[in-house]
NUDOVO-654038 format. One line per 3 residues: number of its first residue (from 1); their letters; for each residue x, y, z of N, C-alpha, C. Coordinates in nm, 2 decimals. Layout:
<atoms>
NUM) a) X,Y,Z,X,Y,Z,X,Y,Z ~ ...
</atoms>
This chain:
<atoms>
1) xxx) -3.97,21.58,-5.80,-3.92,21.58,-5.67,-3.77,21.62,-5.68 ~ -3.73,21.71,-5.60,-3.59,21.76,-5.60,-3.49,21.65,-5.55 ~ -3.38,21.65,-5.61,-3.27,21.56,-5.58,-3.14,21.63,-5.54
4) xxx) -3.07,21.57,-5.44,-2.95,21.62,-5.40,-2.84,21.51,-5.43 ~ -2.74,21.54,-5.51,-2.64,21.45,-5.54,-2.51,21.49,-5.47 ~ -2.45,21.39,-5.40,-2.32,21.42,-5.34,-2.22,21.31,-5.38
7) xxx) -2.10,21.35,-5.42,-2.00,21.25,-5.45,-1.88,21.27,-5.36 ~ -1.82,21.16,-5.31,-1.71,21.17,-5.21,-1.61,21.07,-5.25 ~ -1.48,21.11,-5.25,-1.37,21.02,-5.27,-1.30,20.99,-5.14
10) xxx) -1.26,20.86,-5.12,-1.20,20.82,-5.00,-1.09,20.72,-5.03 ~ -1.00,20.71,-4.94,-0.89,20.61,-4.95,-0.93,20.48,-4.88 ~ -1.04,20.47,-4.82,-1.09,20.35,-4.75,-1.14,20.25,-4.85
13) xxx) -1.10,20.12,-4.83,-1.15,20.01,-4.92,-1.30,20.00,-4.92 ~ -1.36,19.95,-5.03,-1.50,19.95,-5.05,-1.58,19.89,-4.93 ~ -1.54,19.77,-4.89,-1.61,19.70,-4.78,-1.61,19.78,-4.65
16) xxx) -1.50,19.84,-4.62,-1.49,19.92,-4.50,-1.58,20.05,-4.52 ~ -1.58,20.10,-4.63,-1.66,20.22,-4.66,-1.81,20.19,-4.64 ~ -1.85,20.07,-4.70,-1.99,20.03,-4.68,-2.03,20.02,-4.54
19) xxx) -1.94,19.96,-4.46,-1.97,19.95,-4.31,-1.98,20.08,-4.24 ~ -1.90,20.17,-4.28,-1.90,20.31,-4.22,-2.03,20.39,-4.26 ~ -2.06,20.37,-4.39,-2.18,20.44,-4.44,-2.31,20.38,-4.38
22) xxx) -2.31,20.25,-4.36,-2.42,20.19,-4.29,-2.43,20.24,-4.15 ~ -2.32,20.25,-4.08,-2.32,20.30,-3.94,-2.38,20.44,-3.94 ~ -2.33,20.52,-4.04,-2.37,20.66,-4.04,-2.52,20.67,-4.06
25) xxx) -2.58,20.61,-4.16,-2.72,20.62,-4.18,-2.81,20.55,-4.07 ~ -2.76,20.45,-4.01,-2.84,20.38,-3.91,-2.84,20.44,-3.77 ~ -2.73,20.51,-3.74,-2.71,20.55,-3.60,-2.69,20.70,-3.58
28) xxx) -2.66,20.78,-3.69,-2.63,20.92,-3.67,-2.75,21.00,-3.63 ~ -2.73,21.08,-3.52,-2.83,21.16,-3.46,-2.89,21.27,-3.56 ~ -2.80,21.33,-3.64,-2.85,21.43,-3.74,-2.94,21.38,-3.84
31) xxx) -2.92,21.25,-3.89,-3.01,21.19,-3.98,-3.15,21.17,-3.92 ~ -3.14,21.12,-3.79,-3.27,21.09,-3.72,-3.34,21.22,-3.69 ~ -3.27,21.33,-3.68,-3.34,21.46,-3.65,-3.42,21.50,-3.78
34) xxx) -3.37,21.47,-3.90,-3.44,21.50,-4.02,-3.56,21.41,-4.03 ~ -3.55,21.29,-4.00,-3.66,21.19,-4.01,-3.64,21.07,-3.92 ~ -3.71,21.07,-3.81,-3.69,20.96,-3.71,-3.73,20.82,-3.76
37) xxx) -3.80,20.81,-3.87,-3.86,20.69,-3.92,-3.77,20.63,-4.03 ~ -3.64,20.65,-4.03,-3.55,20.61,-4.13,-3.53,20.45,-4.12 ~ -3.54,20.39,-4.24,-3.52,20.25,-4.26,-3.41,20.23,-4.36
40) xxx) -3.31,20.15,-4.33,-3.19,20.13,-4.41,-3.19,19.99,-4.47 ~ -3.14,19.98,-4.59,-3.13,19.84,-4.65,-2.99,19.84,-4.72 ~ -2.90,19.77,-4.66,-2.76,19.76,-4.71,-2.73,19.61,-4.73
43) xxx) -2.77,19.55,-4.84,-2.75,19.40,-4.86,-2.60,19.36,-4.84 ~ -2.58,19.25,-4.76,-2.45,19.21,-4.73,-2.37,19.17,-4.86 ~ -2.25,19.21,-4.87,-2.17,19.18,-4.98,-2.19,19.27,-5.11
46) xxx) -2.28,19.36,-5.10,-2.31,19.45,-5.21,-2.25,19.59,-5.18 ~ -2.22,19.67,-5.29,-2.17,19.80,-5.27,-2.27,19.91,-5.30 ~ -2.40,19.87,-5.27,-2.51,19.97,-5.28,-2.60,19.96,-5.16
49) xxx) -2.69,20.06,-5.15,-2.78,20.06,-5.04,-2.89,20.16,-5.06 ~ -3.00,20.15,-4.98,-3.10,20.25,-4.99,-3.14,20.29,-4.85 ~ -3.19,20.41,-4.83,-3.23,20.46,-4.71,-3.37,20.53,-4.74
52) xxx) -3.47,20.49,-4.66,-3.60,20.55,-4.68,-3.66,20.60,-4.55 ~ -3.72,20.71,-4.56,-3.79,20.77,-4.44,-3.92,20.83,-4.49 ~ -3.99,20.89,-4.40,-4.12,20.95,-4.44,-4.09,21.09,-4.51
55) xxx) -3.97,21.15,-4.49,-3.94,21.28,-4.55,-3.84,21.27,-4.67 ~ -3.78,21.16,-4.69,-3.68,21.15,-4.80,-3.65,21.01,-4.83 ~ -3.58,20.99,-4.94,-3.52,20.86,-4.97,-3.38,20.88,-5.03
58) xxx) -3.29,20.78,-5.02,-3.16,20.80,-5.07,-3.11,20.67,-5.13 ~ -3.03,20.68,-5.23,-2.96,20.57,-5.29,-2.81,20.59,-5.27 ~ -2.74,20.49,-5.23,-2.60,20.50,-5.21,-2.53,20.39,-5.29
61) xxx) -2.42,20.44,-5.36,-2.34,20.35,-5.44,-2.20,20.37,-5.41 ~ -2.12,20.27,-5.40,-1.98,20.28,-5.37,-1.90,20.21,-5.49 ~ -1.81,20.28,-5.55,-1.74,20.23,-5.67,-1.59,20.22,-5.63
64) xxx) -1.52,20.13,-5.69,-1.37,20.13,-5.66,-1.31,20.24,-5.74 ~ -1.20,20.29,-5.68,-1.13,20.40,-5.74,-0.98,20.37,-5.73 ~ -0.89,20.45,-5.79,-0.75,20.42,-5.79,-0.69,20.39,-5.66
67) xxx) -0.72,20.47,-5.56,-0.66,20.45,-5.43,-0.76,20.44,-5.32 ~ -0.87,20.37,-5.34,-0.98,20.36,-5.25,-1.11,20.34,-5.31 ~ -1.20,20.44,-5.29,-1.34,20.42,-5.34,-1.40,20.56,-5.37
70) xxx) -1.51,20.56,-5.44,-1.58,20.68,-5.47,-1.73,20.65,-5.43 ~ -1.78,20.74,-5.35,-1.92,20.72,-5.29,-2.01,20.82,-5.36 ~ -2.13,20.77,-5.41,-2.23,20.85,-5.46,-2.35,20.84,-5.37
73) xxx) -2.41,20.95,-5.33,-2.53,20.95,-5.25,-2.63,21.04,-5.33 ~ -2.75,20.99,-5.36,-2.85,21.07,-5.43,-2.97,21.07,-5.34 ~ -3.01,21.19,-5.29,-3.12,21.20,-5.19,-3.24,21.26,-5.27
76) xxx) -3.35,21.20,-5.26,-3.48,21.26,-5.32,-3.56,21.32,-5.20 ~ -3.60,21.44,-5.22,-3.68,21.51,-5.12,-3.81,21.55,-5.17 ~ -3.91,21.56,-5.09,-4.04,21.60,-5.13,-4.04,21.75,-5.17
79) xxx) -4.12,21.80,-5.25,-4.12,21.93,-5.30,-4.12,22.03,-5.19 ~ -4.19,22.01,-5.08,-4.20,22.10,-4.97,-4.06,22.12,-4.90 ~ -3.98,22.02,-4.91,-3.84,22.04,-4.85,-3.74,22.09,-4.94
82) xxx) -3.77,22.13,-5.06,-3.67,22.17,-5.16,-3.59,22.29,-5.10 ~ -3.65,22.38,-5.02,-3.56,22.49,-4.96,-3.45,22.44,-4.88 ~ -3.45,22.31,-4.83,-3.35,22.26,-4.75,-3.25,22.18,-4.82
85) xxx) -3.25,22.18,-4.96,-3.15,22.10,-5.04,-3.01,22.13,-5.00 ~ -2.98,22.26,-4.98,-2.84,22.30,-4.94,-2.80,22.25,-4.81 ~ -2.89,22.25,-4.71,-2.86,22.20,-4.58,-2.84,22.05,-4.58
88) xxx) -2.92,21.98,-4.66,-2.91,21.83,-4.67,-2.77,21.80,-4.73 ~ -2.74,21.87,-4.84,-2.61,21.84,-4.91,-2.49,21.87,-4.82 ~ -2.50,21.98,-4.74,-2.39,22.01,-4.65,-2.38,21.91,-4.54
91) xxx) -2.49,21.86,-4.49,-2.49,21.76,-4.38,-2.42,21.63,-4.43 ~ -2.46,21.59,-4.55,-2.41,21.46,-4.60,-2.26,21.47,-4.63 ~ -2.22,21.58,-4.69,-2.08,21.61,-4.72,-2.00,21.60,-4.59
94) xxx) -2.05,21.67,-4.49,-1.98,21.68,-4.36,-1.97,21.54,-4.29 ~ -2.08,21.47,-4.30,-2.08,21.33,-4.23,-1.99,21.23,-4.31 ~ -1.99,21.24,-4.44,-1.90,21.15,-4.52,-1.76,21.18,-4.49
97) xxx) -1.72,21.31,-4.48,-1.59,21.35,-4.44,-1.55,21.29,-4.30 ~ -1.65,21.30,-4.21,-1.62,21.25,-4.07,-1.61,21.10,-4.07 ~ -1.70,21.03,-4.13,-1.70,20.88,-4.12,-1.59,20.82,-4.21
100) xx) -1.56,20.88,-4.32,-1.46,20.82,-4.42,-1.33,20.89,-4.43 ~ -1.29,20.96,-4.32,-1.16,21.04,-4.33,-1.05,20.94,-4.32
</atoms>
């Protein structure tokens, strides 16, 4: 199964970043457009989370960095959606920039 890896650095503290990432995956219209059956699991107090839908799954990890945090998003797509890897990567980068600016 094809994977899309996106890394993003932010000056936002880890807990604030997790809240914004959770909001992004739970409410963003563009994510719902890809897969309306998205289910998110962001355990309270943890710096990790998972997102699962019928069309994809994603693992999110937030690590502390010098002046904020580093976010890793790894999306697993079914083989049939591999032509959309670039579009998925661009969308995630754009949204991380928007939510964690």
